C-alpha positions, 0 to 999 in steps of 0.5 A, a space after each residue: 483513484 490509482 491504477 495498478 497493471 495487472 502482472 507488472 511489480 509495483 512500488 506501494 509509498 507511504 510519503 512524509 509520515 510525520 509525528 504529533 510535531 510534525 518531525 518527519 519520521 524513521 521509526 514507524 511500523 508501515 503494512 499495506 494490504 489489498 482488499 476486494 472492493 468489498 474492503 474487507 475481503 483480502 485479494 489472493 496471490 500475496 502474504 498481507 500485510 505487507 509489510 513497507 520499509 523505511 527508505 531512509 528519508 523524508 518520512 518514506 517507506 515503500 515495499 514491493 506489490 509482486 507480480 503475483 496478485 491475484 487482479 482482473 483488468 478493469 474490476 476496483 478496489 481497496 488499498 488500505 495503508 496503515 501506520 503506527 509509531 507510539 501508540 497511533 495510528 493512522 490509516 489510509 484508503 486507497 482505491 485502486 483500479 486494474 489494467 493491463 499495460 499493453 506495450 
């Protein structure tokens, strides 16, 4: 399970995106959405979907998830990342736990 921290920016990243032949992709469209634990209700505070942009190498796509996202310490959410390329679609769902970072 991944962890996000309250009132912190985070990097959302999709690594090693490849086509059916195994070649790394640089021209895909990738995006992410954070949902409440029900997997269907979008979390408030950010406009969804969040566009992930190609990072320049190795099939990596990333975006910054703003600290403005309205999450609550101790709760669980679901992060959905999708990528499309040449009519093909990849979908990844990750469970996310929220914590407050003390320092």
